[in-house]
C-alpha positions as CSV (number, residue, x, y, z in Angstrom):
1,M,31.9,1.1,-15.2
2,P,28.7,-0.8,-14.5
3,I,28.6,-3.3,-11.7
4,P,29.4,-7.0,-12.8
5,R,26.4,-9.3,-13.4
6,V,26.1,-13.0,-12.7
7,A,23.2,-14.9,-14.4
8,I,21.7,-18.2,-13.3
9,V,20.6,-20.4,-16.2
10,G,19.5,-24.0,-16.7
11,R,16.6,-26.2,-17.6
12,P,13.3,-26.0,-15.5
13,N,13.1,-27.3,-12.0
14,V,16.8,-27.6,-11.2
15,G,16.7,-25.1,-8.3
16,K,17.7,-21.9,-10.0
17,S,15.3,-19.7,-7.9
18,S,16.4,-21.6,-4.8
19,I,20.0,-20.7,-5.5
20,F,19.0,-17.1,-6.2
21,N,17.3,-16.9,-2.8
22,W,20.1,-18.8,-1.1
23,I,22.8,-16.4,-2.3
24,G,20.6,-13.4,-1.8
25,G,20.0,-14.4,1.8
26,R,16.2,-13.9,1.7
27,R,13.1,-15.0,-0.2
28,L,13.2,-13.0,-3.4
29,A,11.9,-15.4,-6.0
30,I,8.9,-17.7,-6.0
31,V,10.1,-21.3,-5.4
32,E,7.5,-23.9,-6.7
33,D,7.7,-27.4,-8.0
34,T,5.6,-26.4,-11.0
35,A,7.8,-25.8,-14.1
36,G,7.8,-22.4,-15.7
37,V,7.0,-20.3,-12.6
38,T,9.8,-17.8,-13.3
39,R,9.3,-15.8,-16.4
40,D,10.9,-12.4,-16.0
41,R,14.4,-11.6,-15.0
42,L,14.8,-11.1,-11.2
43,T,17.8,-9.2,-9.9
44,T,19.4,-8.4,-6.5
45,L,22.6,-6.8,-5.4
46,I,25.1,-9.1,-3.6
47,E,28.1,-8.1,-1.5
48,Y,30.8,-10.7,-0.6
49,N,34.3,-10.1,0.7
50,G,34.2,-6.5,-0.3
51,R,33.1,-7.2,-3.9
52,H,29.7,-6.4,-5.3
53,F,27.8,-8.0,-8.2
54,E,24.3,-8.2,-9.5
55,L,22.7,-11.7,-9.4
56,I,20.1,-12.5,-12.1
57,D,17.5,-15.3,-11.9
58,T,16.0,-16.5,-15.2
59,G,13.3,-18.9,-16.4
60,G,13.9,-22.4,-17.4
61,M,15.3,-23.1,-20.9
62,G,13.5,-25.4,-23.3
63,I,10.0,-25.2,-21.7
64,E,6.7,-24.7,-23.5
65,D,4.9,-22.0,-21.5
66,V,1.3,-22.8,-20.7
67,D,0.2,-19.3,-21.8
68,N,2.1,-19.4,-25.1
69,L,4.7,-17.0,-23.7
70,T,7.7,-19.3,-24.6
71,E,9.2,-16.8,-27.0
72,Q,9.0,-13.9,-24.4
73,V,10.6,-16.1,-21.7
74,E,13.4,-17.1,-24.1
75,G,13.9,-13.5,-24.9
76,Q,14.4,-12.7,-21.2
77,I,16.9,-15.6,-20.9
78,A,18.9,-14.4,-23.9
79,A,19.0,-10.8,-22.5
80,A,20.4,-12.1,-19.2
81,I,23.1,-14.2,-20.9
82,E,24.1,-11.3,-23.1
83,E,24.5,-8.8,-20.2
84,A,26.1,-11.2,-17.7
85,D,29.8,-11.4,-17.0
86,I,29.6,-14.9,-15.4
87,L,27.1,-17.7,-15.9
88,L,26.0,-20.3,-13.3
89,F,24.9,-23.4,-15.3
90,V,22.7,-25.3,-12.8
91,V,21.9,-29.0,-13.0
92,D,20.1,-31.5,-10.7
93,T,22.2,-34.3,-9.1
94,R,19.2,-36.2,-8.0
95,A,17.6,-36.3,-11.4
96,G,21.0,-37.0,-13.1
97,L,22.0,-36.0,-16.6
98,V,19.0,-35.5,-19.0
99,P,18.8,-34.6,-22.7
100,L,17.6,-31.1,-21.9
101,D,20.8,-30.5,-19.9
102,E,22.8,-31.3,-23.0
103,E,20.7,-28.9,-25.1
104,V,21.4,-26.1,-22.6
105,A,25.2,-27.0,-22.7
106,L,25.1,-26.9,-26.5
107,R,23.6,-23.5,-26.4
108,L,26.1,-22.2,-23.9
109,R,29.1,-23.4,-26.0
110,K,28.6,-20.3,-28.2
111,V,29.0,-18.0,-25.2
112,D,32.5,-16.8,-24.5
113,K,32.2,-16.1,-20.8
114,P,33.3,-17.8,-17.6
115,I,30.8,-20.6,-16.6
116,L,30.4,-22.5,-13.4
117,L,28.7,-25.8,-13.6
118,V,26.7,-25.9,-10.3
119,A,25.4,-29.4,-9.4
120,N,22.5,-28.6,-7.0
121,K,20.7,-31.0,-4.7
122,T,24.0,-32.8,-3.8
123,D,22.8,-33.1,-0.3
124,S,25.5,-35.4,1.1
125,P,29.0,-36.6,0.1
126,S,27.4,-40.0,-0.9
127,L,25.9,-38.2,-3.9
128,D,29.2,-36.7,-5.0
129,A,30.0,-39.6,-7.3
130,N,26.7,-39.3,-9.0
131,A,27.4,-35.7,-9.9
132,Q,30.6,-36.6,-11.8
133,E,28.6,-37.5,-14.9
134,F,27.9,-33.9,-15.6
135,R,31.6,-33.4,-16.5
136,K,30.8,-34.8,-19.9
137,L,28.9,-31.6,-20.7
138,G,32.2,-29.9,-21.1
139,R,31.1,-26.5,-19.9
140,G,32.1,-25.0,-16.6
141,W,34.0,-25.8,-13.4
142,L,31.9,-28.5,-11.5
143,T,30.8,-27.3,-8.1
144,L,28.7,-29.5,-5.8
145,V,26.2,-27.6,-3.6
146,S,23.0,-28.1,-1.8
147,V,20.6,-25.3,-1.0
148,Q,18.5,-27.5,1.3
149,Q,21.5,-28.6,3.4
150,N,23.3,-25.2,3.0
151,R,26.3,-27.1,1.6
152,N,29.4,-25.5,0.0
153,K,27.9,-22.0,-0.3
154,D,31.3,-20.4,0.6
155,I,33.1,-22.4,-2.1
156,L,30.6,-21.3,-4.7
157,M,30.9,-17.6,-3.6
158,D,34.7,-17.7,-3.7
159,L,34.6,-19.1,-7.2
160,I,32.3,-16.4,-8.4
161,V,34.4,-13.6,-6.9
162,Q,37.6,-15.0,-8.4
163,R,36.0,-14.8,-11.9
164,L,34.6,-11.3,-11.5
165,P,36.2,-8.8,-13.9
166,E,38.7,-6.5,-12.4
167,M,37.2,-3.0,-11.9
168,I,37.3,0.0,-9.7
169,E,33.9,0.2,-8.0
170,E,32.5,3.7,-8.0
171,P,30.3,4.7,-5.1
172,E,27.4,5.7,-7.4
173,D,27.4,2.2,-9.0
174,I,26.4,0.5,-5.7
175,E,24.4,3.3,-4.0
176,P,20.8,2.5,-3.4
177,P,18.0,4.2,-5.3
178,I,16.8,7.5,-3.9
179,M,13.2,6.3,-4.2
180,K,11.3,3.0,-4.7
181,V,8.0,3.2,-6.6
182,A,5.6,0.2,-6.4
183,I,3.2,-0.2,-9.4
184,V,0.1,-2.1,-8.2
185,G,-3.3,-2.8,-9.6
186,R,-5.5,-5.6,-10.8
187,R,-4.7,-7.6,-13.9
188,N,-4.2,-6.1,-17.4
189,V,-4.2,-2.4,-16.4
190,G,-0.8,-1.7,-18.0
191,K,1.6,-2.0,-15.1
192,S,4.3,-3.9,-17.0
193,T,4.0,-1.6,-20.0
194,F,4.5,1.4,-17.8
195,V,7.6,-0.2,-16.2
196,N,9.1,-0.9,-19.7
197,S,8.4,2.8,-20.5
198,L,10.4,3.8,-17.5
199,A,13.3,1.4,-18.2
200,K,13.2,2.3,-22.0
201,E,13.6,-1.4,-22.8
202,E,11.6,-4.6,-22.8
203,R,12.6,-5.3,-19.2
204,V,9.5,-7.3,-18.3
205,I,7.2,-9.5,-20.4
206,V,4.1,-7.7,-21.6
207,S,1.1,-9.6,-23.1
208,E,-2.7,-9.7,-23.1
209,V,-2.7,-12.8,-21.1
210,P,-4.0,-12.1,-17.5
211,G,-1.5,-13.0,-14.9
212,T,1.6,-12.7,-17.1
213,T,3.7,-11.2,-14.3
214,R,4.0,-13.8,-11.5
215,D,6.6,-12.2,-9.2
216,S,7.6,-8.8,-8.1
217,V,10.3,-7.5,-10.4
218,D,12.7,-4.7,-9.3
219,V,13.7,-2.6,-12.2
220,M,16.4,0.1,-11.9
221,F,16.1,3.2,-14.0
222,E,17.5,6.8,-14.1
223,L,15.7,10.1,-14.4
224,D,17.4,13.5,-14.5
225,G,20.7,11.9,-13.3
226,H,19.1,10.2,-10.3
227,K,18.6,6.4,-9.7
228,F,15.2,5.1,-9.0
229,M,13.6,1.6,-8.6
230,A,10.3,0.6,-10.1
231,I,8.7,-2.5,-8.6
232,D,6.4,-4.3,-11.0
233,T,3.9,-6.5,-9.2
234,P,1.5,-9.3,-10.2
235,G,-2.0,-8.3,-11.0
236,L,-4.4,-9.1,-8.2
237,R,-7.6,-11.0,-8.2
238,R,-10.5,-11.4,-5.8
239,N,-9.9,-13.8,-2.9
240,K,-12.4,-16.3,-4.2
241,S,-10.5,-16.5,-7.5
242,V,-7.1,-17.3,-5.8
243,K,-7.0,-21.0,-6.4
244,T,-3.3,-21.9,-7.1
245,D,-0.2,-21.4,-5.1
246,I,1.2,-19.0,-7.8
247,D,-1.9,-16.7,-7.3
248,W,-1.4,-16.8,-3.5
249,Y,2.3,-15.9,-3.9
250,G,1.4,-13.1,-6.2
251,V,-0.9,-11.5,-3.7
252,H,1.7,-11.6,-0.9
253,R,4.4,-10.4,-3.3
254,A,2.3,-7.4,-4.2
255,Q,1.6,-6.6,-0.5
256,R,5.3,-6.9,0.3
257,S,6.1,-4.5,-2.6
258,I,3.7,-2.0,-1.1
259,R,5.5,-2.3,2.3
260,R,8.9,-1.9,0.6
261,A,8.0,1.1,-1.5
262,D,8.4,4.8,-0.7
263,V,5.5,5.8,-3.0
264,V,2.8,3.6,-4.5
265,L,1.1,4.0,-7.9
266,L,-2.3,2.4,-7.9
267,F,-3.3,1.8,-11.6
268,F,-6.7,1.8,-13.1
269,D,-7.8,1.1,-16.7
270,C,-9.8,4.1,-17.9
271,K,-12.3,1.9,-19.8
272,Q,-13.0,-0.5,-16.9
273,Q,-15.1,-0.1,-13.8
274,M,-13.8,0.0,-10.3
275,S,-13.7,-3.4,-8.6
276,K,-13.5,-4.8,-5.2
277,V,-9.9,-5.6,-5.8
278,D,-9.2,-1.9,-6.3
279,K,-10.8,-1.0,-3.0
280,Q,-8.9,-3.7,-1.2
281,L,-5.6,-2.5,-2.6
282,A,-6.4,1.1,-1.7
283,H,-7.4,0.0,1.8
284,Y,-4.1,-1.9,2.2
285,I,-2.1,1.1,1.0
286,A,-3.9,3.3,3.5
287,E,-3.2,0.8,6.3
288,Q,0.5,1.0,5.5
289,Y,0.4,4.8,5.5
290,K,2.1,4.9,2.1
291,P,2.0,8.0,-0.2
292,C,-0.2,7.0,-3.1
293,I,-1.1,8.4,-6.5
294,F,-4.2,7.1,-8.4
295,V,-3.1,6.5,-12.0
296,V,-5.7,6.3,-14.7
297,N,-3.8,4.5,-17.5
298,K,-4.5,4.1,-21.2
299,W,-6.1,7.6,-21.3
300,D,-5.4,7.9,-25.1
301,Q,-8.4,5.6,-25.6
302,L,-10.8,8.2,-24.1
303,A,-8.9,11.4,-25.0
304,G,-11.5,13.9,-26.4
305,Q,-14.4,11.7,-25.4
306,M,-14.5,12.2,-21.6
307,P,-13.1,15.1,-19.6
308,T,-10.7,14.2,-16.8
309,E,-13.0,15.9,-14.2
310,R,-15.5,13.2,-14.5
311,W,-13.0,10.5,-13.8
312,V,-11.6,12.6,-10.9
313,R,-15.1,12.8,-9.4
314,Y,-15.7,9.1,-9.9
315,V,-12.4,8.2,-8.1
316,R,-13.2,10.6,-5.3
317,E,-16.6,8.9,-4.8
318,M,-15.0,5.4,-4.7
319,F,-12.3,6.3,-2.2
320,P,-13.7,9.1,0.0
321,T,-11.2,8.4,2.8
322,M,-8.2,8.9,0.5
323,A,-9.3,12.3,-0.9
324,Y,-5.7,13.6,-0.2
325,C,-4.2,11.3,-2.9
326,P,-3.5,13.0,-6.3
327,I,-4.8,11.6,-9.5
328,G,-2.7,11.3,-12.7
329,F,-3.7,10.4,-16.3
330,V,-1.0,8.7,-18.4
331,T,-0.5,6.5,-21.4
332,G,2.1,3.9,-20.5
333,Q,2.5,2.6,-24.0
334,T,3.6,6.0,-25.4
335,G,5.1,7.4,-22.3
336,K,2.7,10.4,-22.2
337,N,2.7,12.2,-18.8
338,V,5.1,9.5,-17.4
339,K,7.8,12.0,-16.4
340,A,5.3,14.4,-14.8
341,L,3.9,11.5,-12.8
342,L,7.3,10.6,-11.5
343,N,8.1,14.2,-10.6
344,H,4.9,14.3,-8.6
345,A,5.9,11.0,-6.9
346,Q,9.2,12.6,-5.9
347,M,7.3,15.5,-4.4
348,L,5.2,13.2,-2.3
349,F,8.4,11.4,-1.2
350,K,9.9,14.7,-0.1
351,Q,6.7,15.6,1.8
352,S,6.9,12.3,3.7
353,Q,10.5,13.1,4.7
354,Q,9.8,16.6,6.2
355,R,9.7,17.3,9.9
356,I,7.7,20.1,11.7
357,S,8.9,21.9,14.8
358,T,6.9,21.3,18.0
359,G,6.1,24.9,18.4
360,Q,4.6,25.2,15.0
361,L,2.6,22.0,15.5
362,N,1.2,23.2,18.9
363,R,0.1,26.5,17.4
364,L,-1.8,24.6,14.7
365,I,-3.4,22.2,17.2
366,K,-4.5,25.2,19.3
367,A,-6.0,26.9,16.3
368,A,-7.8,23.7,15.3
369,V,-9.2,23.3,18.9
370,E,-10.3,27.0,19.0
371,K,-12.1,26.6,15.6
372,H,-13.8,23.4,16.5
373,E,-13.6,22.0,20.1
374,P,-13.8,18.3,20.7
375,P,-17.3,16.9,21.6
376,L,-18.2,16.2,25.2
377,Y,-17.2,12.9,26.6
378,Q,-18.9,11.8,29.9
379,L,-20.2,15.4,30.4
380,K,-16.6,16.7,30.1
381,R,-14.7,18.1,27.2
382,P,-11.4,16.3,26.4
383,K,-8.3,18.4,26.7
384,I,-5.2,18.5,24.5
385,Y,-2.0,19.6,26.2
386,Y,0.6,19.5,23.4
387,A,1.7,17.6,20.3
388,T,5.0,16.7,18.7
389,Q,6.2,14.9,15.6
390,V,8.2,11.7,16.4
391,S,9.1,10.3,13.0
392,E,9.0,10.7,9.3
393,A,7.8,8.5,6.4
394,P,5.1,8.6,7.3
395,P,4.9,11.7,9.4
396,S,3.9,10.5,12.9
397,I,2.4,13.0,15.3
398,V,1.7,12.3,19.0
399,V,-1.0,14.3,20.7
400,V,-0.9,14.3,24.5
401,C,-4.3,14.7,26.1
402,N,-6.3,13.7,29.2
403,Q,-8.8,11.3,27.6
404,P,-7.7,9.7,24.4
405,Q,-10.9,7.6,24.2
406,G,-12.9,10.9,24.3
407,F,-11.8,11.9,20.8
408,T,-14.2,10.4,18.3
409,A,-13.2,9.2,14.9
410,P,-14.8,12.2,13.1
411,Y,-12.9,14.6,15.3
412,R,-9.6,12.8,14.6
413,R,-10.3,13.1,10.9
414,Y,-11.0,16.8,11.5
415,L,-7.6,17.2,13.2
416,L,-5.9,15.3,10.3
417,G,-7.6,17.4,7.7
418,F,-6.7,20.6,9.5
419,L,-3.0,19.6,9.8
420,R,-3.0,18.5,6.2
421,D,-4.3,21.9,5.1
422,H,-1.7,23.9,7.0
423,L,1.4,21.7,6.9
424,P,3.5,20.5,4.0
425,F,1.7,17.1,4.2
426,G,-1.1,18.0,1.9
427,E,-1.1,14.8,-0.3
428,I,0.3,12.1,2.0
429,P,-1.1,10.1,4.9
430,I,-0.4,11.3,8.5
431,K,-0.2,8.8,11.4
432,L,-1.9,10.3,14.5
433,Y,-1.4,8.9,18.0
434,L,-3.4,10.0,21.1
435,Q,-1.7,9.4,24.4
436,P,-2.6,10.3,28.0
437,R,-0.3,12.7,29.8
438,A,2.1,11.2,32.3
439,R,1.7,12.0,36.0
440,D,5.0,13.8,36.2
441,D,4.3,15.7,33.0
442,S,2.9,19.2,33.6
443,R,3.3,20.7,30.1
444,D,0.3,22.4,28.7
445,E,1.1,24.4,25.5
446,I,-2.4,24.4,24.1
447,G,-4.0,26.4,26.9
448,D,-5.4,26.1,30.5
449,S,-8.4,24.0,31.2
450,S,-10.5,26.9,32.6
451,A,-11.7,27.9,29.1
452,M,-12.8,24.3,28.5
453,R,-14.5,24.0,31.8
454,A,-16.4,27.3,31.3
455,N,-18.4,25.6,28.6
456,L,-19.8,23.2,31.2
457,L,-20.8,25.7,33.9
458,P,-23.8,28.0,33.9
459,V,-23.2,31.7,33.0
460,V,-23.1,33.7,36.3
461,D,-23.0,37.5,36.6
462,E,-20.0,38.1,38.9
463,S,-20.2,41.9,38.8
464,D,-22.3,42.2,42.0
465,D,-20.8,39.3,43.9
466,D,-17.4,39.8,45.5
467,S,-17.2,36.2,46.6
468,F,-16.1,35.2,43.1
469,E,-13.1,37.3,43.0
470,D,-10.6,35.1,44.9
471,E,-12.5,31.9,45.2
472,A,-10.9,28.9,43.4
473,Y,-13.0,26.4,41.6
474,D,-13.3,23.1,43.6
475,E,-14.4,20.4,41.3
476,D,-14.9,17.8,44.1
477,A,-17.0,20.1,46.1
478,D,-19.1,20.9,43.0
479,D,-19.7,17.2,42.3
480,T,-20.8,16.7,46.0
481,Y,-23.2,19.6,45.7
482,E,-24.7,18.2,42.5
483,E,-25.3,14.8,44.1
484,E,-27.0,16.4,47.2
485,F,-29.2,18.6,45.0
486,E,-30.2,15.6,42.9
487,E,-31.2,13.6,46.0
488,E,-33.2,16.5,47.5
489,F,-34.9,17.1,44.2
490,E,-35.9,13.4,43.8
491,D,-37.4,13.3,47.3
492,E,-39.5,16.5,46.7
493,F,-40.7,15.2,43.4
494,D,-41.8,11.8,44.8
495,S,-43.8,13.5,47.6
496,E,-45.6,15.9,45.2
497,E,-46.4,13.0,42.9
498,S,-48.0,11.0,45.6
499,E,-50.1,13.9,46.8
500,N,-51.4,14.9,43.3
501,E,-51.9,11.4,42.1
502,E,-55.4,11.0,40.4
503,P,-57.0,8.1,38.6
504,E,-56.3,8.2,34.9
505,D,-58.4,7.0,32.0
506,E,-56.0,4.5,30.5
507,D,-58.2,3.7,27.5
508,A,-58.4,7.4,26.6
509,D,-54.7,7.8,26.9
510,E,-54.1,4.8,24.7
511,G,-56.4,6.1,22.1
512,I,-54.7,9.5,22.0
513,E,-51.3,7.8,21.9
514,D,-52.3,5.5,19.0
515,E,-53.8,8.5,17.1
516,H,-50.6,10.5,17.5
517,T,-48.5,7.5,16.5
518,E,-50.5,6.9,13.3
519,D,-50.2,10.6,12.4
520,E,-46.5,10.6,13.0
521,H,-46.0,7.4,10.9
522,T,-48.0,9.0,8.1
523,E,-46.1,12.2,8.2
524,D,-42.7,10.4,8.4
525,E,-43.5,8.2,5.4
526,H,-44.5,11.3,3.4
527,I,-41.2,13.0,4.3
528,E,-39.2,9.9,3.5
529,D,-40.9,9.5,0.1
530,E,-40.2,13.1,-0.8
531,S,-36.5,12.9,0.3
532,A,-36.0,9.6,-1.6
533,E,-37.5,11.1,-4.8
534,G,-35.1,14.1,-4.4
535,E,-32.1,11.9,-3.9
536,D,-33.0,9.8,-6.9
537,A,-33.3,12.9,-9.1
538,V,-29.9,14.1,-8.0
539,Q,-28.3,10.8,-8.6
540,D,-29.9,10.4,-12.0
541,E,-28.6,13.8,-13.0
542,E,-25.0,12.8,-11.9
543,L,-25.1,9.4,-13.6
544,S,-26.3,10.9,-16.9
545,E,-22.9,12.5,-17.3
546,F,-21.4,9.1,-18.1
547,E,-24.1,7.7,-20.3
548,D,-22.7,9.4,-23.4
549,I,-19.5,7.4,-23.2
550,E,-19.5,3.7,-24.1
551,L,-17.1,1.9,-21.8
552,D,-15.8,-1.6,-22.3
553,L,-16.6,-3.3,-19.1
554,P,-15.8,-7.0,-19.5
555,N,-17.1,-9.4,-17.0
556,Q,-13.7,-10.4,-15.6
557,D,-12.6,-11.8,-12.3
558,G,-12.5,-9.0,-9.8
559,A,-15.2,-6.9,-11.5
560,D,-17.6,-5.2,-9.2
561,S,-21.0,-3.6,-10.0
562,D,-19.5,-0.1,-9.6
563,N,-18.6,1.7,-12.8
564,P,-18.6,5.2,-14.2
565,S,-21.9,4.7,-16.0
566,R,-23.7,2.7,-13.2
567,R,-22.7,3.7,-9.7
568,N,-24.1,2.4,-6.5
569,S,-26.5,4.9,-5.0
């Protein structure tokens, strides 16, 4: 038997979303004085006194949406009322009884379900008398509460639990989803359509109006007998286009959804150019070390016109630091390749949960160092002693070394690439930590330092010299010897320079130097011109591949100058 549902309904701006957050115990829905902020149904699982139920937040009844989405919002409200077991009819004590409250009550009279009349904003006992006028609505048990003052929450929860249908809760009904998938991207790339395709119902509002989705919506769905959660997020805009509080909330809700998710699907429109917003989203996903799949949506519009290899190459050029991320081509409206995409997302999730033994990791690190040693740092080569994996999701590897600052960023990328090629982390990010070895730690599982030091010393033939057989290398003595040798060499050089000093023809030297300089500049300019011409020829050849496809690249907010047909050189 499915878990019971409790829906919150009422006219706009009576505090429905505030009650939703209040009962849920955290900020789940956007709370704003502007009417009509909530459009889609928001849900969360509530546990109280051993009973579980799903709480549903809805939009305001009887409002004319500014984007002409009134019909879609009313459809979401009707769906919530139909599937709910209990209704919370919310009114505003401060504003008093208004005609729209009576219209809502008239609509609810046709609903044969338990109803609680919740008089919100009853901040003190002095306002209790004002709330009595709502009894004339004739629907529901009157309950006086105040979210702002945290008043009578326990009374409201007890009344809800008393009216829940009797049922035997099965463990599978309340178990959390095995994987959370966040669908992110800029506006109008087909995120909500994709979510509806997963849920196999009109779970969220879909329209051509940019910014239709204003809040993150958690949608539960099943695939092959397993429960998953898809998180639909608001479409993002460039920072300079974020002008309202709703846009600001949308950005932060999308970022929070990325942090909550196990796998992130970054959506692109196949007929639109890459934008700065796409790059910012990809950068934020990489900062959070989340497994990511680049999803090219609406591919049915270019099927047979452009091979997928061109889009793959284009995506790789736009996000070179995320070359490990797989790329999928789907059509959200028809559901084409959707199941294959989710199966691949499950594979990434399983990769992020794996753990590698310390022995195997050390053998790989040793092989990586033998293949390509770290560059010199302050005339010495940094040394790696051992490595170990300390956590999963994301896989976090600690490399213990002598000089963490000596490992440059390119060499760290080399180590990550080598590990990704030889470990089951081929398509997910890896978090790498470099830490110095503790004084009381003598472990060295990569190898002794003599091989590393040999690269810094001159090659000496020890076959004829017996003094090298048992003599240990003294690093301090060697440093002292080098300092004495440098001082002696400098003294001899100064004395010879003073003896052999002769008058010089400064003008002649200057003429020779200027002549050489002019020749060098001329030659350099000639070489630069040739290389520039060669690069332009190569880039023109690459860009010509996209010239045969006419892409619809509207000049929308968030658009950048990068696109498949005109790329930045």
